[in-house]
Every structure is written in structure tokens, then in C-alpha cells.
N, C-alpha and C positions, 0 to 999 in steps of 0.2 A: 959471233957474227961477223968476226973479223974477215973470212974470206970473204963475205959478200960485200963487205962495208970497203975493203981495202981495193977490191976491182969496179967499184960502181962507175969510176971515171970512164972507164974502156967499156962502152955499151957493147961490143960483143963477148965479154965476159962476164959482165957484172953478175948475173945470177945461174951460170949455168954452170952444167956437172962439168967434172974434168975431164971428160971422154970427148966433150963437144970441142968441133975446131970450125969457127965461123969461115964462111966462103968470103971469098974475096968480094962477091957482088955486093956484100952490106957496106961498101964505102961508095957507091953509085950515087950519084946525084937523081939520075932518072928513078922513078919507081918500079920497083920490081914487078911483073906482070903477076905473081901471086901475091902482092900485096893489093893490087889494084882489082885483081878479083876478088880477094876479101872482102874489101871495102864496098864492090859492087854489089854481091851477095847481102852484105848485112844490110846495107840501104836497101835492098829490093826486099829483105825479108822483113824490113820493117814496114815498108808500104804495104806488103800483102799481108801483115796483121791488120792493118788499119785502112783496108781498101775499100770497105762501105763507106767509112766515115769520109775518106776523100772523095767517092762518088757522089756523095750527097752532102756536101760542105753547105751550111746554113741552114739545111734542113733536116739532117740527120743528128741524131740524138744515140750514145752508146747506151743499150739497154739495161746492162747490167752496173753503170755508175749511181745510179739512183738519182740524188741531186748535186752528186759532186761535178759534173760536167757543168751544171748552170754555174755553181759557184766559182768553178775555175774561170769560167769565160767572163764571169763579175770582176774577177780580181784583174783578170789582163785588160780589161775594159777600163777600170779604175785607175790603173797603172799607166796606160796611155792619156787619160785625161787628166792626172796628175802633170803628164809631162807638159802637154799643151797649155793648160792653165799656169803652170808653174808653181804648182800646189805642192806641199808635202806630202808624198807617196807613203809615210808609214802610217799616214791615219785617214779616215774618211767617214763624214756621215751621212753619206748617199743611202746606206741602209742602216738600220738601228737607229733612226733620229729621234731626239737630238743628242744623244749621247755618242753615237758613233763607233766605229769599230777600230782597234788598234790592229793594222794590218800586218805588221813586223810579228805580231803575235799570231798572227794566222800564216798559212803557207803560201803566203802572195808571191813569191818565187821572183823577187827584183832580178834574179841573175837573168831569166829571160823573158820576164813580162816588159822592163824598161827597155833593153835590147831590140826586142821586136815589136815596141811601141808602133815603129811606122806600118809594120805588116797589120796589125790590130786597126788601127785608123785607116788604112786602105780598104782591108778586105774582109775586116770585123774579128771578134775574139773567138768565132768558132774556129777558124784559119790558124791564129795564133795556137791554138788549145790542140789541134789536130797535127800541126808541125812541131811543136813541143815533145808531143809524144813521139812523133817519128824521127825527130832529130833525138831525143835520149834513147830510144832504144838502139838504133844504129851508132850513135856516137859512143854509147857505154860499150857495145862490142867491139867497135874499132878501138877505142883505147885501150882495152886491156888486150886486144891481139897485137897492138903495136908492143906493149909492155911485155908480153910474153917472148914475141918475135925477138924482141932487139936484147932481151933482158936474162931470158928464162931457157929456153929451149932453140935447137938448131932448125928444126922443121916446122915451115911455116903453116902446114897443114894441122901440126900438132898444136899452134899456135892459134889457129882458127877455132880448133875445138873449144880451147880456152876461153874464146872470146865471145861465142855462141853461147857457152853454158851463161856467161857473165852477162850477157846483154839480153839474152830472151828466155832464161829459166822461168818457170813457172808463176814465181812471185812477180816480177818486173811485166810479165805478160797482163797478168790480174790486175795491177795497178795499172795498167795502161787504160782499163777502163776509167779511171778517174783522177788519178793522182800523179800529175806528173813529176812530180819532187822526188817521188820512188821510183822513176824510169829515167831521169837526167843525171846517170850517175858516172859520168863521162870523166869529171874531174879526179875520183878517187883514187884510181891507180897511179896519176902523175903525183896526189899527195905521200902515197905510199912510197914511191922511188924518191918523193923528196926526201923523204926523212930518213931513207937508207943511205942517201948522199948525204947528208949532214953528217953521219957517225962517220965518214972517212975522214972529215976534217980538213978537206983539200980545199975548199973554196965556202969558207963558211959565211961570207957577206953576201956573194953572189946566191948562193943556193938556199941563204936564209931567208933576202928577200923573195927569193921566187916561190918558197914553201909558204911564206906569209901571204902573199898574194894569192895562192891557190886556196890557201884555208880560207882566207875573207871571201872571195868569190864563192866557194862552197856554202858557207852561211846562206849566202842570197840565194840559193839554190836548194838547200835543203838541210835544216841542221839536225833533225832526225836522224837520215841518211849518215850524216858525217859522225855522229855520235855511236851510231851501231858499227860502221864500220872500222871507226877508230878503236872501239872498245876490241873488235874482232883482230885487228893489227895488232894491238898490246898482247892478246892472247899467242899469236904467231909468232911474235919478238920474243917473247919470255920463253915459247917452247924451244923456239930456236936459239936463246941464248943459254938455254940449260946444258947445251952438251959444248958450247965454251965460254962458261961464266967470266973468265978473265979476260977473253976478247971483248966480250961485251961491255964490261965494266969501260975498257979502254975506249971502246965505240962512244961511248955516252959520254966519257967526258971529251972526246974530241970533239963531238957534237954538239956540248954545252953551250957555245958561243952562237954558232949557227942555229939553235933551237930557240934562245932568247932573242933573235934578231928577228927569226919567224915569227914568234909570239908577239914582239912589238909591232910588226909590220900588221899583222892580222888586227889586233886592237886597236892600232890607229886609226884602221878604215872601218872597222866593224862597232867599234865602241859606244858610239851615239847611237846607232841602232838597235844594239843589243841593251841599252838602258831602256831607251824608247820601248823594246819591248818586255821587259819583266818590270820596270817602274814607271814608266809613262801613262798618259792617258788612257784609260779603258783596259789596261793590263791586268793580267790574272793570275793567281796562284797556281799552283800544280793542277791538271787536268787528271781526273779521275776516270778511269773506265770500268773499273771492275775487274776480275780475274778474266784474261782473255789469252791464255795459253794455248799452246800447239797440243791437240789432242796426237798421242803417238802414232795414231793410224793415218794422220794427216801428213806423215812421212811418208807411208809406203801406198798412199794412194795416187791418184793420177789427176791433174788439173780440170777445170770445166772447157776451157778452150784450148784443147791439146787432140791431137790424132786418138788417143787412147779414152780422152774423157768424154763427157756429156754433162747436161742440166742436170746436177743432183749427185753428181759423181763425188764433188768436193763437199761433202756433207759435214765435216768437222770444222770448215772454215768459220770465220766471224762474219763473214758475207762474200760477195764475189767479187768484191776487190781486195779482200787480205787472204788469199791461196799464199800464204807466206811458205808455206814448207813444198809439199806434194811434190817429192823426186820421184816417186816410183819407187816401187820393191825392186826394180832389174838395175838404177843406177844406183841406189843404197848398197847392194850387193858389190856392183863394179868397184863403189869408192871403197868397202872394206875391202875388198881384196886388193885394192891399188896400194893400200894403204901399207898392207903386209907385204906386198911384193917390193915396194920401193923404201921401205922401213929404213935401210941402212943409207938413204939419202937425208939428211939435216932438212932440205927443205919438204920432202915428203912427210915426215916426222910431224914436223911445225904444222903442215897443212891438215893431217889427220887429226891432231891434238886441237884444232882450230874449228874443224866440222863437227867434232865430239862436243866442244865445250858451248859453243854456240848454239847448237842443235837443243841441247840440256837446259842452256838458259831459257830459249822460246818455248820449253815447256810449260812454262809459268812457275805458281808457288807449290802446287802439288802435282803428282801424275795422275793423269788422265788418260785411260784406256779405252777406246771404242765407245766413250760418251760417259763412262764409270769414273768418278773421282774417287781413287785409291786412299786418298790421304796422305800419302807418302810424301814427305815434305821437300822440295827440290832448292837448287840455290838460289832462286829469283826471289824465294820468301824472305831471304835473308839481307837482300839488297834493294827490294824494289822501293822503299822508301827513300833512298839517297837522293840528294837534289839532282835535276835533270832525268835522272833514271825514273823519277815517280811518274812522268807524264808518256812514258813510250809504253807502245801496245808489247807487251812481252813476245806476241807469236811473231812480231817482225825481225826479232834477234836473229831468225832461221835466216834471212838474207845475208846475215854476216857469214854464213857459212858459203856462200857462194865462191867468191874469190879463190878460197880454199880448196874447194871441190875443184872447182876448174884448174887450179895449179894441179891438184894430181892427177886429173885427166889428161892435161897439156903434157905431165912429166912422161905418166905411163905411155901416152901415144908417141912421144918422141922417143921411147925407149924402146918402143915394140916394132917402130919404122926401123932404129939403129939395127934390130935383131935380124932384119930381113936383109939388109945389106950385108950383115954378118953370115949371110947364108942359114939362119934359124928361122925359117920361114911360118914354121909351125905359132909358134909365139904369136907373131904379128897379124895370123890369120884368127887365131882365138881372140888376141885383143880387139881387132877392128871389128870383128862380129858382135862380140859382146857389147861394145861400144854402139854398135847401131841398135843392138837390143833394147838398151839403155835409152838411147837418146830419141829414137825415132817415136816410141809413144808420147814423148813430152812435146813433139814438134808442133809450134801454134797454129792454130786454125784463126781465120777472119775473125775479129769482135763481132758481135752482133750490134744492129744497128737498128732503130726504129724511125719512123717521122715524127719531129717534136711537132707539140701542138702551136697553133699559131695565136698570137697574140688577138684579145677581142679588139674589136674596131674602134671601141673608145681610146685604147691606147695607139693602135696600128696607124688610125686614121687622123691621129692628134686632137680628138674631142677633148681631150684631158686639158689641155691648155684654157680651156672656157672654166675650170672648175679649180686651178691651181694659181695662187698669186704668188706667196712668199712661205707658204707652209707645206705640209708633206701628204703624201698620198697612203690611206690607211687602208687596205685591202682586209675582208670578210670571208675567215679566220685571216689572222696576219700573217706574212709568210714565216716560214719555219724551215728546221731541216728536213722536215716529212714532205714538205709542199715548198718548193721556192722559186716555183715558176716566175713570180713578180719579180725578180733579179732579171730574169730574162727581157720581160716586156720593158722594163726599166732602161735596160741595156738598148735595145734596140732602138729607145728614145734620145739616145746619147745621153742617157744618165742626166737628163733635165730638169729632174725633180727628185726629192729625196724620198724614202718609205720608211714606215716604222716596221720595226720586227726584221727578221732576216736570217740568213744562214752564214754561221761563223761562228768562232770562239771568242768570248768574252767571258768578265766577270760577273758572278751571280750569288747573291746574297751578300750579308754582312762581313763575311772572311774573305770574298771576293775571289772564290773557287773558280775554276775554269768550267764552262759549261757549251754546250751546243746551239746556238741560237740566244736570243735576249732575255734578260733577267724579265722574266713575264709579268707584266701588272695584271691587275685582275680583272679587266674587262678583256684582254686577250687570253687569259685562260677560261672565262666565261664563254666567249663565242668558240673555242676551241674544243670545250666541252659539250656543247650545242651540238656543233657537227657531227663528234664523235657518236653521241648518244641516239640523235636524232629527234631529240624533244626539247621542247621550248621551256627554258630555265622560269622558275620564279623570279620575276623583277618587282623589286621593294622600291620604296626613296631613295634607301641606302644604296642599293646598286646602279641607280639613275646618277648619283651623285658622283659616285665613283667611277662611273661611264663617263662622264664630264668632266671630271678632273684629268682622267687618262686622256683624252681627245685633246685638253689642254696641254697635257704634257706632252703628247706628239706634236703639237701645232699643227693639228690636221686640217686641212683645208677641204678634202672630200672623203669620205666613205665609199668605197667600191666593191660592190658582190659580184664577182665572176661566177660563170656556171660552174658549179663543184657539186659535190656530195651535201645531200642534205640543204640545199640552198633556200628552200622555200622556210626552214626552220629556222636558218639564219636570217631571213629577211623578216622574219616576224619578231626574231627576238633584238634584230636592231632597232625595229619600229617602237618596242616597248622600250627601248633603253633612251632614244632622243626624242619620243614623241611625234615623229614625221615618218608619213609614209616614204618607201623608197620611190625613183623615177628611173622608169626603164630608157636608157641611153646606149647606142650604138654596141647591143649585146652585152649590156652589164647592167646592173642597179645601182643607182647611185644616189648619193645623200650628201649634199652641198652643206657642209656644216661650217661655213667661215664665219657665220652670223653666232654661231653658239660659241665658238671657241675664242671669239674675238671679244667678247663680251666681259668686263669687268669682273673677276671672281670675290 
């Protein structure tokens, strides 16, 4: 890696091929018109993807997000609440009362939720959510464009090709439905560049401090993306170093001091939050998902929100927010041909190996083709149990292919354009034509939005204040990952009361393994079963005693039954549990249970 690392201090030559001659315009203070055009294009494309959400701020809801948009808006609202009230942002008992939620152990994204707290307070968490997605998409594309244009290729158009792949690939568009942490990836190229710079050994202290700050900040944006891209960059680095092993060893030796400084800086900032995440209150062990590797056909298909896609085209994805592959067969062919065409270039070889390795890793423990598990073991089977990796959705490793794929396309485009300047226009036309065939079908379309349900008047008009003193609100059934609308109603009331249940990741069972939603108490399970079955369960004295114990555990002030499926069954079930009929109040059914929960038990 010596040729990269020794030139990294000079931006124009850091990662370029030997034939490239940077133009004098790179030293200008004024932005180059091509840079302005690229930034405008990326921002405009991000707004286009989210245009329906921007048109309906406060009322629109990304239909494919499931309950994730509600969860994220709650995270943003709680972060702003903690800033205003000078509370610990790492935990909150506003849901899952009284145990609370370890927010550092969830995707609270403090790197955005805290800086954008003024936006949340002024305009609401829905605006923050939409802004985070917009800045995430455009910022990621801009960051990679900057890296490619300053350190890899001579052509800004080639750099823009790389930027659009990194910022608007199907995986990022899919995650834009509800996972901002997998969209705001704009620090990752700077972290990669920081690692390379440390290998030169020129400014270990300064570069080490900068890299440590970047890593610490990325931890507060998203730990899982950092892990995935760090693994991809490790594969890339090893593949690149294989061509010059002695130079690679020298680079590691030169960078050792800087790496130590970077690690120290990052740990000094993130040590306490990370301790809180893994060992603090309401922390949990590994979150088990079961096998969720990519089907091989997920790579050749087209994503839902694309010109070539439609609802149902991404049939092999876990859900509509996890279309992590879906490169499309034209792009796969182009990447394969690019790897062969550019194989003599060390960067292209490393990129090709990285695409292949991360793609195979994303297939999971066994090879699945067209929905059929062949039983053939794959590398993930042997590493999935390792710490940190055990909680990762393996299909997401396909996202580690993106920077390498973008690098191949940027290098190929740069060489094709250089061929035109040398009079070999046939190569240029063939490349540009196939590039269009590969990328146009993947061009994103606006994300689908529906009008969100309005809160019942009991909450919207503040009637709840008559029923809540110092306890919690318990909805029937309790909020869960399947139905988290109560979090939105709570947020709309400025988080003025806590709720039992919720949508988060927390410990469950005696071994404290991670689980989506609370560690359900018997009464919560009974109410959920009654709604699902549509049948009033048998209620005996033991069940009533358990219900009273659960209400006291939740310190419940009021039970609230909004309009929902099988609500008559639920109303009768609660009547049998507590021995009192419900009272209709402002669009909901209410049981004031303060007298029951405050009795000595």
C-alpha cells in the first residue's frame, strides 16, 4: 500500500492512477462549477426521493416503514426532551415504564438527535426525521464524491458516478423508509481516508486525533454501519496489501503511533456511552434475529422503489426496509467486466475482491437460491457467533460492497473518458452506454407516503390530564413493535406522561438476551392474545390477581382502549380482569385504576 500511503498528503495524487495529471483548478479557493453541480444534483435527488414526505410534514407517514418511523420520531423527541430538561440522554423511562429503555443500546443516533434538538423542539420530530434522511442521502453521496474527485480519479463526472452509487444505492433508498442510521453514512469515507493517511506516518498526532474524533462521532451516528464498513475496508486493505506485503508492513509500522492515538481519542469520548450500552441499566446481550442472509436472486433483482421495480419485485428481502442487495443483473455484469478490464490496477483488484467477499458474507450461513436453502455452508456460519457480529443482520453486509463497487465504476468511467481523449471513442461509448443500462433501472423513485392516523381526542385535547397523576398510561393492548402508535400520541403531548410497553430493543428473560419490545408481563400477553384470537379468554381469580400485580408494577393510573381490532373483546376482557366497566371518554374507553394500584398490596 506504499504508493497510496506515501502520496496521501498530496490530495491530487493520493489514490490516482499513474497516468492522471490533476488540473490546476484543484488549488482554487472558489468551488469548481462541476462540484457545485454535483452537490446540487445530490441534494435535489435526495429531496426528490422524499418529496412526498416533505409535502406532508406532520401528517405524512412512510408507508413501508412499518412502525419504524414512529420509533425514530420518538427517539428524536426524547433526545430533545433530555436536552431541555438536562436529563441523561442515554436512558429514558418514558416508555417501558418503570424499567425504561437503554437508548445507547438502541439506534437513538445521538450524533443527529442532539445537534438537531432545536429543530425537533421548534418543528417537531417528524421534520427532524425527514431532514435526517435527506441530509443522510445527499451528504453520503457528496462525501464519497469528494473523496473520489480529490483522491482517486481525474474526472469529476467519474467521481459523481461513484458518489451516486454510494449515496443512492438500492440499500440506502430502502433504509430511507425507516432507518436513518443506515442512510447517514457521510463520515465513513473520511474515516477510510484517515486510516490511509495514518499509514504514511507523516503527522501521527494530528491525523490520529482527527481519526479518533471521526470514529467517536460515527459511533453516535451508527455502530452497525461502522462495523460493516470497517470489515469491508479491512478486506479491501488486505487485498491491496497482498500485492506489496513489505510496503504494507512498513505502513502499519509507521501508522502504529497514530492508530494508538486515534483509539485513545475515540475511547475517551465514547467509553462511558459504550459501557452504558453494554453494561448499564436495561442493557442486553446479543440480539438474535435468526437466519436472514440474502438470497442469491436478491442480487440480480431490482428494488421496490426504482424505475425497474414495483411492489413485490424485491420478494427475497426480509422486508421493505431491508433490500440490502438488489444490484440488478446489468450492474452485476458491469462490475464483473470492470473487475476484469481494470484487474491490473491494484485499486481495482482490491475493490473486486471486496465486492465478492462482502457479497458472499451477506448470503448468510447457507446458500439460498430462489428461496431454496441448498444447505451448502458459507463463511458466515463460522463467524456469526463472534462478539459484535452476532447481533448483525447478515444481509446488511451487502452494503459493504457499495464503496468498492462505486470505486470500480469511478475508475472504469475515468479510464473510458481518458480513452475518448486519446481518440478511442468506441470504448467510451460502450462504457457509457452500459453504465446507463446498469444504473438507470436502479434510479430511485419517490418513497410512498400515507396520511398518518390522528390521535383520539382523549390525548389530542389533553383529557388524559384528568386521569394521570404520577403514574403511567397503559393502553389496551400495550404498545409493541407491531403497533407503536401510542408513542406518537405521547410525543404529540410533549412526552408529559410515561407509558408501559413500547417499541425498542431491551433485555428479556433471565439471560437478558435482546428482544424487540418489552419483556412481556402475563397481562400484556393475555391482552395481545385476546386481540389476535377475537375471543374473550377464561378469567379466573389467579388471572385477576396477576392483572392487579401487573397494573401495580406499571404504576398504572389509567387503562385506555382506543379504537382497534377486536376492541369489544378487549373491553370485556379488561372488565373481567378488574371488575369494572369501561367509561367512554373523548373517543376511547377508559378505566381509572388509581384506586386499585394505590391500595396496599
